[in-house]
N, C-alpha and C positions, 0 to 999 in steps of 0.2 A: 634637148637634149636630145643625147645619140646615144638609141639603143640597142647596139647590134644582138647577134643571137648565135652563137654556134653551135654545133651540132658535132659532138665527136665523139668518138669510140671509145668508153674509158669503160670499168669497173660491172664489163659482163660477168667474168667470172674469177675466180682467186688465181686460174693463170695466170690473168691480163694484170695483177696485180700492179709488181714493174713498173708493165707501160703505165697502166693507171695514175698511179706516183707520177713518174716524169709526165705525163700529162698536164695535170694540177701544176704540176711547179713549174712547168712553160708558161701556163696562165697566170698564173700568181708573178711569175719575177714580170710577165707586160702591164699586169696593172703595178706592179713595184716600179717600171720603170717611167709609167704616163704619172705615177706619182711624184715622182725625182721632179722629173720634167718642170711639172705643177711649183714643186717647190722653189727650184732656182727660178721661177717667172713670177713666182709672188714673193718674194723672201718675208714678209708681213704674217705667215699665215698664223694663225695658233695650231700650237700643238698639239697634237694628239693627248696628254696627260693634262693640259689645263682648258682643254675644249669641253665642250660641258656632252660630247659623242660617251653613253657607256654600251658595255655588251647587251645586245640586244636578241641576238641567237638568227635564226632564220626559219621561215615556217618551212619546215622539210615537205617539201614534194620527193616523189621516188625521182629518182632519175635528173633533178633539177638544179642550179645550183646557180645561187645570182651573187652576184659581184659587181661592188661597187671601183671608183676613184675617189681620190681621198676630198675633190669638191662639192661630188655628188653627197658620200657620206653625212659631210658637214651643211648641206642644204636642207636633210632631212630636217634639224635643227630646230628651222624655221618655223616649224610650226611645230610648238612643247611636247605636246601631246603625242609625236610622230618621231620627238629626237630618237634621233640610234632605229628606228625600226630597218631590223635589216643587216645590221653592224653585226656578224660573225666575226666568228676566229682568223678566218680571210684576210674579209676587210681591216680588223683592227692591225694584223699584224703587214700588210699590206702594208696600212699608211706609216709606221712604226718604224717597217723598215727601212722605207723609203726617208723618212726625218735625219734614220741615222746616218746612210749612205750619202744626203746631201749633203751633210755634215763633215761627210771622210770617212766615217767608219764602215768596216767591211763587214755589216750586218750583212744575213740573209734568213731566210725563211728556214724553217722547223720541222719536217710531218712528223707528229707521231699515232701511233695503227694503235685503237681503242676498240673493243670490242663491244660492238651496238647491243647485240640481241642476237640470237636463236632462232633461228628461223624453222618452219614449219616441218622442214628432213632432218632438227638437230644439224643442221649446220649453223658454224658462226657467221654471223654479218660482220666483218669492217668495217667503221669508219675513221675518221680523224680530226685531228684537233692541231691546228698549225699556232707553233710561236716562233719568234725572234731568238737566231743566235747570235748574241753580240760575236762584235770582231775580237774579244779574248777570249771565247771556246763559250763566257757563262750563257746561260739561258736569261727569259724572259716573256712571262707570258704578258701580253694584253689584256685578255681579256680577263683572267682575275681579278689584275689592277683596274679595272675595269665594270664588273661585278658582276662577273660568272661566279653561278652558285659552288661547283665542284669544286674542291682542293684535289690540284693533281703534283707529284710530284717527279720531276724527271733527275 
């Protein structure tokens, strides 16, 4: 297994928000491209919704995001009690967008900004949820389809 570590300047302040969103999308597109290549080279791969993967979130550690490609996410299911560990919204969206693009649909990831909590100084802390924007402009949320407990409308 290849475990690269990127150290990127992002999400340091509200002033950096546009740049930080751009950085997040660039990394997400890289994982999507990796997944598309995998799917094209492995056409018998089980689809996301037919797989045993479920939304499992990520143990949050301030300033750290773990990203998984499709084969790494599916590999978590080799041990039933660990199936989907770390499969948060960005992992599921990267797989789903790749599936759609591998079949010719112009799908893309779509970031939804959400208030997470209020910091000690009274300012809001923002988090993101990522969903799929289908080629026809409609939205799909693999996380809620695969078990994320909160219901959000877009």
